[in-house]
C-alpha positions, 0 to 999 in steps of 0.5 A, a space after each residue: 128391759 129398755 129404760 127411757 129418761 126424759 133429758 136432764 142436763 146434769 148427771 145421769 145415771 142406769 141401774 145395773 143391766 144384765 149383759 152378756 160379757 164381764 166387762 160390760 156388766 162391771 162398767 155398768 154397775 160402776 154406773 149404778 152408784 150415781 143418785 137416781 131420784 132426778 129420773 123417771 123411767 119408763 118401759 119400753 112399751 111406749 114405743 108400742 104406743 099407737 098414735 091416737 092422742 087427742 092432746 099432749 096430756 096423753 104422752 107417756 110423761 110430762 116432759 116427753 120429748 122435749 130433747 126435740 126442742 132445740 133452742 134459739 133466741 127468743 127474737 129469731 124464734 118469733 121472727 120464725 113463728 111470724 112467717 109462719 103465720 103468713 100461712 093457711 094453718 098448719 099441724 106441725 111445721 119446722 124450719 131446718 138447714 144451714 139457714 136455721 143452724 149453722 154448717 160453717 165455722 165462717 160467718 155468712 155472707 154480707 147484708 148486701 149479698 144477702 138473699 133476704 130483700 128486708 128481714 127482721 133484725 133478729 134474723 140478721 143478728 142469727 145468721 151473722 148477716 142473714 145470708 142463707 135462705 130459711 127453709 120450712 116444712 108445713 104440715 096441714 092436716 089436709 093438703 088440698 084444703 091448705 093449697 086452696 087457701 094459699 093459692 088465693 092469698 099467694 098465687 105467686 108462690 106457684 108455678 103454672 100448676 097453680 092455675 090448675 087448681 089446689 086439686 092438681 098441685 096436691 095430687 102432685 105432692 101426694 103422688 110423686 117422689 117423697 110427698 113434698 111439695 116445695 115452693 122455693 125462693 118466696 118472700 115473706 116479711 122481707 125474708 126469703 125462704 123456702 117452704 115444702 108442704 107435706 100431708 100430715 098422714 105422710 109425715 106420721 107415716 115416714 116417722 114410723 115406717 121409713 118408707 122414704 126417709 126424706 122427712 124423717 131423715 131431716 128430723 134426725 138432724 137439728 131442726 127448730 120445731 115452731 108448731 107441735 102435735 102429740 102424735 107427731 113428737 111420738 112419732 119422731 122420738 121413736 124415728 130418732 131412737 130407730 135412727 141410733 139403733 140403725 146406726 149401731 147396726 153400722 157401727 163397730 164396738 167402738 166409735 165416737 160422738 162424732 162417728 155416731 151422729 155422722 152415722 145417723 146424719 148419712 142415713 138420708 143421704 144414702 142413694 140421694 142423687 144430689 150427692 151422687 151428682 155433685 149437687 151438694 157440699 161434699 163435706 156436708 155431713 162433716 159440716 153439720 156435725 162438727 158445727 151442731 154438736 152440741 144440739 145433736 147431744 141434746 138431741 140424741 143423749 137422752 136416747 142413748 142413755 135409755 138404751 141397754 146396749 150402748 154406754 160412753 167409755 168415759 163415765 166422769 166426762 159426761 157427769 161433768 156440769 155443762 159437758 155437752 157445750 164443750 164442743 172440743 170433746 169427741 167422746 168414746 162410746 161402746 155397744 154391746 155386739 151380742 146376736 141376741 140384742 142386735 136381734 132386738 134392735 133389727 126387730 124394732 126397726 120401722 117397719 117398711 125399712 125392716 122388711 127391706 132387711 127381711 128381703 135382702 136376707 131371704 135372698 141370701 139364706 134362699 128362703 121360698 115364697 111361702 116361707 117367707 110369707 109365713 115369716 112376714 106374718 109372724 113378724 107383724 107389728 100388730 096383733 090379731 085384735 090390731 093392737 100392737 105386739 110387744 117387738 121382740 127379736 124372731 129366731 129370723 132376726 137373731 140369725 140376721 144379727 149373727 151375720 157379718 154383712 149385716 151393715 152392708 146389708 142395712 146400707 143397701 135397705 137405706 140405698 133402697 129406701 132413699 134413692 127412688 123417693 129423692 130421685 123422684 122428688 128432685 125431678 119434679 122440681 121443675 114442674 112445682 117450683 117452675 123451670 127458672 127457679 129449679 135452674 136457679 136452686 139446681 145452680 146454687 146446689 152445684 155451686 156448693 158440690 164444688 166447695 172442698 
């Protein structure tokens, strides 16, 4: 049974698990000698919990999902929340990107080159000069209502679409691309920002189903969450665990931390036209992981140790106090390649994404339409009463897990998931941001793409 434990920055442990292979068993048993009284165990049933929470007290336990709350200094956080207060109320919001967490060891631009006209001192200090636009995702319950209120206060944030009303704006947002409406190069509290608006249900669906990976992929990386909602926290925890599982299906039996985090980070860039056509720094993934390794550990270590089929090769290294702060470490990990365990990982991938993998193997195995339909019906996440079923690998999942081309098929499924929504999202940029802002944004992205 899968075990889940909240993040604790001291020594950790797990009870021995019955796994195939004596070496893996022996290594797991060696870990069982560590004290367990500081840790909570939780059945994997939390993954099957429906997203109908009314408050945070209904989460599986008190500190559930606290690994998502990456820390910055208090002054910078207050500055970000001060920007957020200039907008209509939202249900969930986060800041992300290089303006929040650096992707380079170099200091930021000098203040004279900063895009911020008159930023708070806290932003200048955090960015070491204030040279990065800050990206936000704002998630209201009802995006049309948000745009209606926002247009009254900030008509200048919108392109000509704003003159057509909130109904048209929200229609363009929801019906095309990944369901996000971006307004770039906006000055709020003297700070240059770009903000995207996404409907609550759209975000929740992407986190749980991976129908576009556009938003779920952004939350695979360290983000600064500014306003929370319990159902999104639950969904994002599952999203993060799904990212680990998906990466494991792509990785060999032995790999390093950076290889794991680079694989996770790269998921949402697969098929992204910005990466394919030179609109992003080709070293972007490596830069993100290298310069944010500590935050990746804070985000994922808790989940890594919760899985029964992955472990650190050097347990003593992660037993040391403050090991997460050692950015020179690149620890090795191993995973159990037993097909039955891998079948369970396939079965627990997000619904829409998993169905893409199923369809690819339907073609390879030559499964008839009626047989495939029956198989999909049997693999539904919901039972006959509308509840969520326990997700255990079926015979079809086991057959898939035994295939040598599984990493290739997973990669194809990622590309199919990301490519079209990302392409359309990029194409609607001139419509939502306006031609001038969209051209400026494209030019800056191309400049990054020429970086070596």
